[in-house]
N, C-alpha and C positions, 0 to 999 in steps of 0.2 A: 758577394764582394762588399756590398754596402755595410753589412754587419761587421765585417773585418775593420773597415775604416771608422765606423761609428764608435767602436770600442775605444779608439784614440781620444774621443771626446770625454771619456771617463778615465783617461790616463791608464788605460789597460792595453794590452796587446803589444806586439813588437813591430814597429814600423818597417824594419828591414825585411820582414817576412810577408809584407803585403803584396798581393798580386798587382800587376800593372796591366791596365787595359786602356788603350787610347780612346776607345769609344766611351768608356766610363768617364774618362777625363773630360772629354768634350761635353758630355751630358752635364757634368758638374760645373763646367765653365758657363754653359747656357743657363743653368739654374741660378748661378751666382749673378749673372747678368740680369735675369728676370727679377729675382728677389731685390737686388740692388736698385733696379729701375722702379720697382713698385714702391719701395721705401723712399727713394730720392724724389720720385715724381709727386709724392704727397707733401714734400717739403719745398720743392722748387718747380720750375717749369720743365716740361718733358725733354726739351733739347739740352738744357743744362744738366738734367738728371742723367741723360744718356752719355754726355761727355764726361761727367764725373765718374760714372761707373766704368766707362771705357778706360779712363785714366787710372782708376784703381786697379783694374786688371793688368794694364801695361806696367804700372809701378810694381805690382806683385811679381810679374814675370821677370822684370829687371832685378829686383831684390833677390829673388831666388837664384837667378843665373849667377849673380855675383857671389853668393854664398857657395854654390856648388863649384864654381870655378876656383874660388879661393881655397877650398878644401881639397883641390886637386883630384876630385873624383870623376872628372868628366861629367857626363850627364846620366850616369848610372842611377843616381837617386833623384834626379830632377823631376821626372814624371811622378814618381812615388810621393815625393815631397809636395809637389803642386797639387796632386789629387788629394792628399791627406789634408792639406790646408783648406782647399776648397770644400771638401766634404764637411769638415768641422765648421767652417765659416757658414756654410749653408744650413747646418744644424742650428747654429746660433741665430741665424736669420729667421728660421722657422719658429724658434722660441720667441724671437723679438717681434714678429709680425703682429700678434695680438696686442702687444704693448702700444703699438702705434694707434690702434683703435681705442684702447683703454685711455690713452693720453688725451685723445680728441674728445671722447665722451665724458671724461672726468674733469674737464676744465671748470674751474669755479667751485668744485666740490671739496669735501674734506679729504678725499683720497687722491687728489690731483698729483701729488708728489710721488706716490707709490710706483707708477710706471718708470719714473726717472731713477729711483733707487734700484729697481730690478734691471733696468737697462745698464746701469753702472756695474752691477754684478755680472751681467752678461759680457760686458767689455773686459772685465778682469778675468773672467773664465776664458774668453777667447785668447787673451794675452798668455794665460797659463798653458793653454793647449799648444799654442805656437812655440812657446819656450820648451815644452815637453818634446815636441817634434824635433826641434833644433838639437836638443840634448841627445835624444835617442838616435836620430839619423846621422848626425855629424859629430857626435861625441864632444860637444862643447860642454864647458862647466855650466852649472846652474846660473852663475852670475852673468856669463857671456850670453847664454841662451835667453835669459830674462831681458838683458839689455838689447839684444837683437830683436826680440819680440816687441819691445816698446818702440824701438826704431822703426820696425816694420809698420806698426800701427800709426805712428806719426807720419811716416812717409806716405803710406797708402791713403789714409783718410784725410789728414790735414794737408798733405802734399798735393793731392788731387784738387782739393778745394782752393789751396793757395795758387796753383797753376791757373785755375779758371779765373780767379780774381785778378791775377797778374795780366792775363790776356784780355780782361775786360768783359768776361761773360757772366 
C-alpha cells in the first residue's frame, strides 16, 4: 500500500484507485506527529513543538473537510486524500530530516546556505504534490489546485505558528 501512495510523490499513479485502510491512515498520522515533533523540538521547546504540530494536524483536517464538503462528495475521498497528503508529507519530512543536521553542522562554513536551498526545493515539491492531489482527486484546474495548495501551506504552517503567537505561547 505504501508503494501505491509513494508513487504520488513522483506525480504518478491514480489517486482515485488508491486503497483506503484506516490503520494505515493512523500510522501516517502518528508518523507525521513524530517527524513534526522531532523537527519542531529542535527549533523550539517541546511543549510549543507539540502544540504547533497538533495545530498543523487540526488545520489539515479542517482544510480537507472543507474541500471535500464543498465538492459535494461526502467523505468518499476524505480518507484517501488525507492519507495521500500525510504519506507525501512524511516522505518530504524524511528527505528533510538530514537537512536539519546539515544546517546545524554547516553553520559558519562555506556550505551553510545549501540546506536552505534544498529545503526551499522540498517546500515547492510539497506544494506541487498537494496541487497534483487536489487536481486529480477533485478535478480542480491547475490554477485552483495550486492556489489551494499554497493556501494549505500558509494555513497549516504559518497559521499554526500565528495561533501560538496570538495566544502567547
